C-alpha positions, 0 to 999 in steps of 0.5 A, a space after each residue: 292095388 297089385 298092378 304090374 306096369 309093362 313099358 315099351 320105349 320108356 313109356 307105360 304100355 300095359 297094366 296087369 292086375 289081379 283078376 279080382 281087381 279087374 272084376 271090381 273095376 268092371 263092376 265100378 264102370 257098370 260093365 258086365 263081369 268078364 268070364 275067364 278064358 280056358 287058357 287062363 283057367 288051365 295055365 301050365 305049371 311054372 316049371 313047364 318048358 316054354 317054346 324057345 325060351 332056352 334060346 332067349 340069349 341067341 334070339 336077343 343077340 340075333 336082334 342086335 339087342 344088348 341084355 340091359 336094353 331088352 331088360 329095360 324095354 320089357 320092364 325087368 332088371 338086366 340081372 333078372 333077364 340074365 337069370 332067365 337066359 341061364 335057366 335059373 328063373 322062369 318068367 311069369 306070363 306077362 314077362 313071357 308075352 313082353 319078351 315074345 313081343 320084343 323078339 317077335 317070337 310066337 308061342 310064349 304069350 299064348 297062355 296067361 
């Protein structure tokens, strides 16, 4: 099972799994099958500019967070966060949501 676990304060908070596996879990639990939302169906390309993502380092510093502290809270490595901050990498939707949550920035988590 391809599950991604997102932690907060060192404790698991969310589990992200592929849609087909989610559907299988619903069926096994006797729940109605969920329909994808319009946002999930119309996700933007990965290279599309994200609101305020270019200001990630500034936002992190304004919150008084060290890079490794934010990275570990979000569930990624400090080196990967450095690549996101430099524009070298574009994070997936789950990481954007977690960054938005930790930094209190709306907009990054709206598309999944």
